[in-house]
VOGUTOR-447298 format. One record per residue: x, y, z of N, C-alpha, C in turn; residue in one letter. Coordinates in steps of 0.2 Angstrom, whole numbers, padded with zeros to 4 digits, always signed. Last residue first. Layout:
XYZXYZXYZA;...
END
This chain:
+0037+0025+0027+0042+0030+0029+0050+0028+0028G;+0026+0018+0025+0030+0019+0020+0036+0024+0021H;+0023+0017+0039+0023+0011+0035+0026+0011+0028V;+0035+0025+0049+0028+0025+0046+0028+0019+0042T;+0046+0031+0056+0043+0026+0058+0036+0025+0055P;+0058+0035+0042+0053+0037+0047+0049+0031+0050N;+0071+0040+0033+0069+0034+0037+0064+0037+0042V;+0070+0049+0018+0073+0048+0025+0069+0043+0028S;+0072+0043+0001+0067+0045+0007+0071+0045+0014R;+0078+0038-0010+0079+0046-0008+0076+0048-0001A;+0074+0025-0011+0081+0027-0010+0082+0033-0007Q;+0061+0028-0014+0062+0023-0008+0070+0026-0006I;+0063+0033-0027+0059+0037-0022+0061+0034-0015I;+0068+0023-0034+0072+0029-0033+0068+0033-0028D;+0059+0014-0034+0065+0012-0031+0069+0018-0029A;+0048+0020-0041+0047+0019-0035+0053+0018-0030E;+0054+0019-0053+0053+0026-0051+0052+0025-0043L;+0052+0006-0056+0060+0008-0057+0060+0015-0052A;+0039+0005-0055+0042+0001-0051+0049+0005-0050M;+0035+0012-0068+0034+0015-0062+0037+0011-0055L;+0040+0002-0077+0043+0008-0076+0042+0012-0069R;+0030-0008-0074+0037-0009-0072+0042-0002-0073K;+0019-0003-0077+0020-0004-0070+0027-0005-0070L;+0020-0001-0091+0020+0005-0087+0021+0004-0080R;+0022-0014-0095+0028-0010-0096+0027-0003-0091P;+0008-0018-0092+0014-0021-0088+0020-0017-0089R;-0001-0011-0099-0001-0010-0091+0006-0013-0088A;+0000-0014-0112+0000-0006-0110+0002-0006-0102L;-0001-0027-0112+0004-0024-0117+0005-0016-0115D;-0012-0031-0106-0006-0032-0102+0000-0028-0107A;-0026-0020-0105-0021-0024-0109-0015-0025-0106G;-0035-0014-0099-0031-0009-0102-0027-0013-0107F;-0042-0021-0089-0046-0016-0092-0042-0013-0098C;-0033-0032-0086-0040-0034-0089-0044-0028-0093D;-0022-0025-0081-0021-0030-0087-0028-0031-0090D;-0028-0019-0070-0025-0015-0075-0024-0018-0082A;-0033-0032-0064-0037-0026-0066-0034-0021-0071L;-0019-0036-0060-0024-0039-0064-0029-0035-0067Q;-0015-0026-0051-0010-0028-0057-0015-0031-0062S;-0024-0028-0041-0024-0020-0045-0020-0022-0051F;-0023-0042-0037-0029-0038-0039-0028-0032-0044L;-0009-0041-0032-0011-0045-0038-0018-0042-0042A;-0010-0032-0021-0006-0030-0027-0008-0035-0033F;-0019-0040-0014-0021-0034-0016-0017-0031-0022H;-0011-0051-0010-0017-0053-0015-0019-0046-0018R;-0001-0044-0003+0001-0047-0009-0006-0048-0014A;-0010-0040+0008-0007-0035+0004-0004-0038-0003E;-0012-0052+0014-0018-0049+0011-0015-0043+0006S;+0000-0056+0018-0003-0060+0013-0008-0057+0010E;+0002-0046+0028+0007-0046+0022+0003-0050+0017M;-0007-0049+0037-0008-0043+0034-0003-0043+0028L;+0000-0060+0043-0007-0060+0041-0008-0055+0035E;+0012-0054+0048+0012-0060+0042+0005-0060+0040R;+0007-0046+0058+0010-0042+0051+0011-0048+0047Y;+0003-0054+0067-0002-0050+0065+0000-0047+0058F;+0015-0061+0070+0010-0065+0067+0004-0060+0064V;+0022-0051+0075+0025-0054+0070+0019-0058+0066R;+0014-0047+0086+0015-0043+0081+0018-0046+0076L;+0016-0059+0094+0010-0058+0092+0009-0053+0087K;+0030-0059+0098+0028-0064+0092+0021-0062+0090E;+0032-0041+0102+0032-0049+0102+0029-0053+0097P;+0044-0037+0089+0042-0040+0096+0036-0038+0098E;+0048-0039+0072+0045-0036+0077+0044-0041+0083M;+0053-0047+0061+0058-0043+0065+0054-0039+0071H;+0044-0053+0053+0051-0057+0054+0055-0053+0060T;+0035-0044+0049+0033-0051+0052+0039-0055+0054S;+0041-0033+0045+0039-0033+0052+0037-0040+0055L;+0044-0038+0032+0050-0037+0036+0047-0036+0044V;+0030-0039+0028+0035-0045+0028+0041-0044+0033K;+0026-0026+0028+0023-0031+0033+0028-0037+0033F;+0035-0022+0017+0036-0019+0024+0033-0024+0029R;+0029-0029+0007+0036-0030+0008+0037-0027+0015E;+0016-0024+0007+0017-0030+0008+0024-0031+0010C;+0020-0010+0004+0015-0011+0010+0017-0020+0012S;+0023-0012-0009+0027-0009-0004+0025-0011+0003R;+0012-0017-0015+0018-0021-0016+0023-0019-0010A;+0003-0006-0013+0001-0013-0011+0008-0017-0010E;+0009+0003-0021+0008+0005-0014+0007-0002-0010I;+0007-0003-0034+0014-0001-0031+0014-0001-0024V;-0007-0003-0036-0003-0009-0035+0004-0009-0032A;-0010+0011-0035-0012+0006-0030-0008+0000-0030A;-0004+0014-0047-0002+0017-0041-0004+0013-0035V;-0012+0006-0056-0005+0005-0055-0001+0008-0049L;-0024+0012-0054-0023+0006-0054-0016+0003-0052L;-0021+0025-0059-0023+0024-0052-0023+0017-0050R;-0017+0023-0072-0012+0025-0068-0014+0024-0060D;-0030+0018-0077-0024+0013-0077-0019+0016-0072L;-0038+0029-0076-0040+0024-0072-0033+0019-0072M;-0032+0039-0085-0031+0040-0078-0033+0034-0074N;-0022+0032-0098-0028+0033-0095-0027+0034-0087P;-0007+0042-0100-0010+0035-0100-0017+0037-0097A;+0007+0052-0105+0001+0050-0104-0002+0043-0104N;+0024+0050-0097+0019+0052-0103+0011+0049-0101G;+0030+0048-0085+0030+0043-0089+0025+0044-0095L;+0030+0058-0076+0036+0059-0080+0036+0053-0085G;+0019+0056-0069+0019+0062-0074+0026+0063-0079Q;+0023+0047-0059+0019+0045-0066+0019+0051-0071L;+0028+0054-0048+0032+0051-0053+0029+0048-0060A;+0016+0058-0042+0020+0063-0046+0025+0059-0050T;+0013+0045-0036+0009+0048-0040+0012+0054-0044R;+0024+0044-0028+0023+0039-0033+0018+0042-0038V;+0023+0055-0018+0029+0055-0023+0029+0049-0029A;+0011+0052-0012+0011+0058-0017+0018+0058-0021N;+0016+0041-0005+0011+0041-0010+0010+0046-0015V;+0025+0048+0003+0027+0042-0001+0023+0041-0007Y;+0018+0056+0011+0023+0059+0006+0026+0054+0001T;+0003+0057+0017+0008+0051+0014+0013+0054+0009D;-0001+0069+0030+0001+0067+0022+0005+0062+0021A;-0007+0060+0044-0002+0064+0041-0002+0064+0033E;-0022+0060+0054-0018+0057+0048-0013+0062+0045P;-0020+0060+0071-0023+0064+0066-0019+0061+0059Y;-0019+0044+0080-0018+0051+0079-0021+0054+0073G;-0025+0032+0090-0023+0034+0082-0023+0042+0082I;-0015+0029+0105-0021+0032+0102-0020+0033+0094A;-0010+0014+0113-0008+0019+0108-0014+0022+0105T;-0009+0004+0121-0010+0010+0124-0009+0016+0120G;-0009-0008+0115-0002-0006+0117-0003+0001+0120Y;-0023-0011+0113-0019-0015+0118-0012-0013+0119E;-0024+0000+0103-0028+0000+0110-0024-0004+0115A;-0017-0006+0093-0016+0000+0095-0018+0001+0103A;-0026-0016+0090-0019-0017+0092-0016-0011+0095V;-0038-0009+0086-0038-0014+0091-0030-0016+0094Q;-0033-0003+0075-0035+0001+0079-0035-0004+0086H;-0029-0014+0067-0024-0010+0069-0027-0006+0075V;-0044-0019+0065-0038-0024+0068-0032-0019+0070Q;-0050-0008+0058-0052-0011+0065-0047-0015+0068E;-0042-0009+0046-0042-0003+0050-0043-0004+0057F;-0046-0022+0041-0039-0021+0043-0039-0015+0048H;-0060-0018+0038-0058-0022+0044-0052-0022+0046E;-0056-0009+0027-0060-0007+0034-0059-0012+0039T;-0051-0019+0018-0046-0014+0021-0050-0009+0028E;-0062-0026+0016-0056-0029+0020-0052-0024+0022E;-0070-0016+0011-0073-0019+0015-0067-0023+0020R;-0063-0014-0002-0064-0009+0003-0066-0011+0010A;-0063-0026-0008-0057-0024-0005-0058-0019+0000L;-0077-0027-0011-0074-0032-0006-0068-0029-0003A;-0076-0016-0021-0080-0016-0016-0078-0020-0009S;-0067-0022-0030-0064-0017-0026-0069-0015-0020L;-0074-0033-0036-0068-0034-0031-0066-0028-0027P;-0087-0027-0039-0087-0032-0034-0080-0033-0031A;-0082-0016-0049-0087-0016-0043-0086-0021-0038V;-0074-0018-0060-0071-0016-0055-0075-0016-0047L;-0083-0022-0071-0079-0028-0067-0075-0025-0061Q;-0089-0011-0077-0091-0014-0071-0088-0020-0067P;-0083+0003-0081-0079-0004-0081-0082-0008-0075F;-0091+0013-0081-0089+0011-0087-0085+0004-0087E;-0095+0014-0068-0100+0013-0074-0097+0010-0079G;-0084+0013-0060-0088+0007-0061-0093+0007-0066G;-0076+0025-0059-0075+0021-0066-0080+0015-0066F;-0080+0032-0047-0079+0036-0053-0079+0032-0060R;-0084+0022-0038-0088+0027-0040-0086+0031-0046A;-0072+0014-0039-0079+0011-0040-0083+0017-0042V;-0063+0023-0034-0062+0019-0041-0068+0017-0043L;-0067+0025-0022-0067+0030-0026-0066+0028-0033S;-0065+0013-0015-0072+0015-0017-0072+0022-0022L;-0051+0013-0015-0055+0008-0019-0062+0010-0020A;-0049+0024-0006-0046+0024-0014-0050+0018-0018S;-0055+0020+0006-0058+0025+0002-0055+0026-0005Q;-0045+0009+0008-0053+0009+0007-0056+0014+0003A;-0034+0017+0010-0034+0010+0005-0041+0010+0003A;-0037+0025+0020-0035+0027+0014-0036+0023+0008K;-0037+0014+0030-0043+0019+0029-0042+0022+0022L;-0024+0010+0030-0030+0006+0029-0035+0009+0027E;-0017+0022+0033-0015+0018+0028-0021+0014+0025C;-0021+0023+0047-0024+0028+0042-0023+0025+0035H;-0015+0012+0054-0022+0013+0054-0024+0018+0047A;-0002+0016+0051-0004+0010+0048-0011+0010+0048H;+0000+0027+0060+0000+0028+0053-0003+0022+0049D;-0001+0020+0071-0007+0026+0069-0006+0027+0062S;+0008+0012+0071+0001+0009+0072-0003+0014+0070L;+0020+0021+0070+0019+0015+0066+0011+0013+0066L;+0018+0027+0083+0018+0031+0077+0016+0026+0071I;+0020+0016+0092+0013+0021+0091+0012+0024+0085G;+0033+0011+0090+0027+0007+0088+0021+0012+0088L;+0046+0016+0088+0041+0021+0089+0035+0017+0086N;+0056+0007+0089+0056+0012+0094+0051+0017+0094G;+0053+0000+0077+0053-0004+0084+0053+0001+0090R;+0056+0009+0068+0049+0007+0069+0048+0003+0076T;+0070+0009+0067+0066+0015+0068+0059+0014+0071T;+0073-0003+0063+0075-0002+0070+0071+0005+0072D;+0067-0005+0050+0065-0008+0056+0067-0005+0063V;+0075+0006+0044+0068+0006+0044+0065+0002+0051W;+0087-0001+0044+0087+0006+0048+0079+0007+0049S;+0087-0010+0033+0087-0012+0040+0086-0006+0046R;+0078-0004+0020+0083-0004+0023+0082-0006+0030D;+0068-0014+0008+0068-0009+0013+0074-0010+0018T;+0075-0016-0009+0071-0018-0003+0071-0013+0003P;+0070-0011-0024+0073-0009-0019+0071-0012-0013R;+0061-0015-0034+0067-0015-0036+0073-0014-0030L;+0046-0025-0034+0050-0020-0031+0057-0021-0032L;+0039-0037-0038+0042-0032-0044+0045-0027-0040G;+0036-0044-0028+0031-0042-0031+0033-0036-0035L;+0053-0043-0022+0046-0045-0020+0041-0042-0024M;
END
């Protein structure tokens, strides 16, 4: 799905089912981090690449809306949004780029965002077919569709700003590294756990 080379292991589903509060808290923070990341790209690179401003500003608004939705779902299940934990998956994907040689910083940030969105999309697809009750499956199905659009947006921006000849092979190599990261990770009840 979306270029990912390793699917989520079934054990992740079982772990998340038994730890819905942890999943929802982590998910809420992932949405906020995604909004912050989009705005950070606009702040740092919007002057040089004005084509980033409108789509990433819109994406930040959408991610903030998703945070509010997750917060509401958490409240319905009696779960408080806890303190944000470091996302070791995201840090590992960022670190993996160091082994791919030099590339423009903005390109790498766009590609990391694309990979994160792809994995989130895949995880939400899994949740949309395996979570109980039906209301949660519908919720994650809707978010899965958003994550797919976000992956496409970041991938397209990388192509538009740096050319497909540079962006696509680098994304493909990063996806291979991401597969290794997913395989090596212990299973946790978090979005990328």
